[in-house]
N, C-alpha and C positions, 0 to 999 in steps of 0.2 A: 497267584502262584507263579513263581519264576520257572520257565521251561526253556531249555536249550536243546536243539536237536543233537548237537555234538559238543563235547568239551575235550580238552587235551590235558593229559597228566604227563608232565615233563620231569623225568628222573635226573636230578642234577646234584646228587649227594655224593658222587664218587670221588675217591681220593686220587685216582690216576697215578698209582705208585710207580708205574713204569716210566713216568715222565721225570722221575728223580727229583732233583732240587726245585724244578719248576712248580711242583705242587706241594712243596713243604709248608707253604703259608697260605695256600688257597685251593679250592676245589678245582678239578680239571676243567669243568665248563667255563671257569673264569679266566683261563689262560689266554693271553693275547694271541691273535692270529691275523696274518695279512697286513700288519702295520697299523690297522685301524680298529679291528673288531676284537671280540672275544668269542670263544668257541660257541657259547650258548646263543649268540646272535643268529646263528644259522637255523636251528629249529624254531626259534621264536619268530623269525622273519617268515619262515615257511608257513607258520600258523596264520599270521595275519594276511599273508598273500593268498592263502587258501580260504579266507573268509571265516576262520575260527577265532572268535573273540573272547573265549573263556579258557584260561590256561592256569593250571595249578603247577607251581614249580616246587618240587620236593627237594629240600636241601638238608644236608647233615654235616659233612666234613668241612671244616674251615669256611663257613658260609659268608663271612663279612664282606669280602670283595665282590662276591656274586650278588649278595643282597643290595649292596650299594649301587652296583652297575644296573640292576633291574629297576630299582626304585619303585615307582608306581606305574611303570610301563609306558611312559610318555613316548619314547622314540618309536615304539612298535604300535602306537595307537591303541594300547591296551590299558589306558587309564579310564576305565568305564565305571559308571555307577552300578550297572548290573553286569556281572561277569568281569572282564578284564583279567589282569594277572594277579595271582595271589601267591605269596611265598608260604610254603607249608613245611616248617621244620618239625622234628619230633617234639611231642609235648607231654607233660605229666598228666596222667589220668587218675581217677579216684582209686581204681582197684590195683593198678600196677603201672610202672613206667618202663618203657623200653626204647632203645634206638631202633631205627629201621634195620632189619636183619637180612633182607633180601629185596629184590626188585618188586615182587608181588606183595610182600609184607608191607612195604612202604605205601603201596596203593591201598591195601586193606585198611591201614591205620587212618586213612583219609576218606573212608566211606561216607562219613557225615557231610564232608565238603561236596563230594560228587552228588549225593542224594539231594542236596539243597537246590540243584539245578534240574532235577528230574530228566536227565539226558536219555535219549534213545540209544546213543552210541558214545563210547569213550575211546579216544585215541591215546595210546600209550607211546611215549617217545623217550629216547635217550638224549641227554644233553651234551654228548661229547663226540659228535661226528660232524664232519664238514660235508654239506650237501644242500641242494635245493630240491624240494619235492612238493608236488601239488596233492595235498591230502584230500582235496575235493574229488579229484579223479579216482583216488583210492576208495573213497566212500561210495562213489557211484558204482564201482566194481563190486563192492561189498553188498550193496542193495540189489544190483542186477542178479547176483548169484544167490540171493537170500541166505548169505553166509551167517553163521553165528560168530565166527572169528575170521578176520582176514589178516594174513601176515605178509608184510612187505619182504620180498626176496630179491636177490641180485645174483646173476650168473657170475661165478668166479672160476678161474682156471682149475681144472680137475685136480691138479697136484696140490692145490692149496685148500681144497674142499674139506680136508680133515681138521682144519682149524676152526670150523664153523658148525653151527646147528644147520643140518641139511634137510631140505624138504623134498619128498618124492611125490610127484603129482601125476594125475591122469591128463588126458588131452584137453580137458576143460579147466585145468589149473586147480582142480580139487585136490587137497592134500590127502594122499592115501597112507603115507607113513612119514616118519621123520626120525633122524638120528642125530644125537648130540656128539659132535667131533668124532665121526666114524673113522676107523682105521682104513676101511675099504669103502669109500663113498659110492652110492648108487646113483647120485645125481650131483649137479654142480650148482643147485639153487640154494644159496646161503641166506639164512634169516638175518635181516638187518636190525632186529630188535625193535621194530615198529609194528604195532598191532592196532586194529580196530575191533572192538568187542561190542556186541549188543550188550547194553548195560545189565540187563537181567542175567545174562549168562556170566558176565564178569563177576557180578555180585554172588551168584550161586557158587562159582568156582573158588572165590576168595574165602567165603564163609566155610566151605568144605575143607579148605586147607589152612585155616587160621592158626591152628596149633602146630603146624609143620615148622620145624626150626629152619630159618633162612629161606622162607617161602619165595620161590623164584618162578618166573614165567616159563622159561625154557625147560627147567627140570621138573616142575610140579604142575603148574596151571594148565599148560598146553596138553601134557599127557592125560591129566584128569578129564579135560574136555573131549579128547580123542576117545578115551575109554567109554565116555558117556554119549557117544555117537552125535556129538555136536559138529555141524558141518564146518570144516576148515578149508579156506581157500588161500592160494598164494598169488599175491599181486606183484607182478614182475616189474622191477624198476630198472630203467636202462640209462639213467643219467650218471653224473659224477657222484661218488660217495666214498669218503675216506675216513677210516678209523685212525685218528692221530694219537693212538694209545702209547706209542714208544717215541723216544727222542728222535730216532732216525725217521720214522714215518711223519712225525711233526715237522721236521726239517725239510723232508722231501715235499710235503704238501705245500709249504711256504714257497719253496723253490719253483714248484710248478706254476705258481701264480705269475712268475716273471718270464715264462716262456713267450716267445714271439706271438704265438697264438695259444693262449692258455686254455687248457682243457676245462678248467673251472673259471667261468667268467664272472668277475665281480661287478661288471659295468653294464649289465643288461638293464635297460630302462623299465621293462615290464615286470621284472622280478628283482626288486631292490633288496639289498641286505641292510637292515636298519641297526643302529647301535647308539649307545649313550656316550657321546664324546664331550669332553670339556672344550671350552672355547679357546682356540689357539690362533696365533697370528699366522700369516702365510709362511711357506718355506723360504729360507734365504740361502743362496748359493754364492760363496766367495769367488773372487776372480780366478783363483788357482784350482777351484773345485772341478771335478769331472764325474759325471754320473752316467752309467750305462746299464740298461736292462735291469732296473731296480724299481722298487716301490719306496717312496719317501713320504712319510707322514707330515701332517700339518705341524707348524711350529718348529721345524728342524732348522738348524744352522749347520750347513755343510761347507767346510773350508778345505777338506781333503778330497779323496777319491773313493767312490762307491761303485762297485761292480757286482752284478748278479746277486743282489741282496735285498732284504726286506727290512726297512727302517721304520720304527714306530714314530709316535708323535713326540715332539719336544726333545728330540735327540740332538746333541752337539758333537760334531766330528771335526777336530782341529786340523790345521794345515800339515801337509806332509804325511798324513795318515792314509793308509789304503785298507779298505774293508772289502772282502771278497767272499762270495758264497756264504753269507752270514745272516743271522736274524738278530737285530739289535732292537730291544723293546723300549717302550715309552720312557722318556726322562733320563736315559743313560747319557753320560758324558765321557767322551774318549779324547785323550790328550793328543799332543803333537807327535808326528813321526812314528806312529804305531803301525804294525802289520797284523791285521786281524783276518784269519782265514778259517772258514768252516767252523764258525763259532755260533753258539746260542747264548746271548747275553740278556738276562732278565731285567725287569724294570728298575730304573733309578740306580743302576750300577755306576761306579766311577772307575775309569781306567786311566792311570797316569801316563806321562810322556814316555816315549821310546819303549813301549811294551810290545812284545811279539806273542800272539796267540796262535797255536797250531803249527809249531815248528818241529821238524825232524821226523824220524820214523815212528810208526805206531807201536804201542805196547799195550797189553791188556790192562784194563783198570784194576787197581789193587783191591778195591772194596766191592764194586758192583759192575763186573765186566758185562753183565746182562743188560745194563742200562746205559752206561757210558762207553759207547762203542762206535765203530765206523768212522773213526778219526775226528769226531766232534769234540770241541771244547765247550763246556757248559759252565756258565757263571750265574750264581743265584741272585735273587732280588736284593737290592740295596748293598751288594757286595762292593768292596774297595780293593783294587789291585794297585800297588805302589808303582812308581816309575822305574824304568830301567830293569825290567825283568823279562825273561823269555820262558814261555810255557809251551809244553809239548801237546800231543794229541791224546784223545780219550781221557782228558783231565776234567775233574769237577772242582770248582772253587766256590766257596760259600762263606760269606761274612766279611768282616773288616780285616783284611790281611795286611801285614807289614813287611818291610824289606827283610827282616830277620826270618820270615817264614820261607824265604827263597835262598837257600845256601848258594853262594857264588852267583846270585841273581838268576837262578834257573829252577824251574819245576819241571822235571822230566816227564815224558809221556807215560800215561797210565796212573799218574798220582791223583790222590784225593786230598784236598786241603779244605777242611771244614772247620771254621771257627765258631759255628753256631750250633752244630749238632742236628742234622736233618733227621726227622723221625723216620 
């Protein structure tokens, strides 16, 4: 019989709709981050660094890029005969078929997978946050307190607490009450959506709620366990943790990587972040190039100037071009004499000569002012921008655009130019 003390279930099926065009063709955990990685690399690396070698990755929305990236788990040393990484999409059953309808419903539908390892504990993770965490230390805390469930929490500023699930604890960190997005929070300990369950308790709670529509941990499973007097403890995490759920927070998290002393260090020898990278030649910098305070990925050819930016792998930036405070993802080509300011350009985009991104005064975006904001210009994957055009702020461009899409060579601030139709 196969027996694992602890297995991890990594929820990676989310659409991440607040990232707009970046997630129109892929799940949020597959989005590039830091010039080299994808968001899912961070929880996967924390698993293997914490000694957890059995991880089920639950996928649903647009999984192709995510599945290709994870493969059989070689970069994370998760290509195991027993355990390792398993991709767990929804599947057709004899009696009925259904998509995953909530975080806990997704776990419930994979009960058979979990039971096959006879675990004592199950670690539930989200695939869309940037952090490093020693789950082994959290498991020790769980055992010491003889907890049924341990929830990772993080202190947040009191004025932001109403955006989170908030835990109220006693002096021993036992959870005595919790509130989901309270108007008047009584504590600032926010749930990180990371849980360790005794497997028996998890199984009981999931079976009890199996018919609840959209079965969710925060809304249903945790309240059920509290009502049934199962001991809940809060494990306080004090490291860096970032929810990159909006374009602005995603841009900010990338910009924090290039601080002189970055708060989130990608270079620690004892806690490596692993990823699946294709083989690329070294970077090449032309004689007129100038790079300051930036991350530049392998295989890049830089003939222009790059300041305060994160540049992915295999990017080409031609002479006379200045890129500033921007994220340029893998495989993008930028022509000569361009000015790119505060832009997020997705993978394999092509930008012609003499293009200006991020020009002029801000104006509210005409279609999604809640997403395309804070002066950012966002360009979708595989998009093409022709030469000699000037583009304002809070603009979204997606698809193969042509000169005729830019009257008088201008796309003013706040405009959306979508030639593909983002869902």
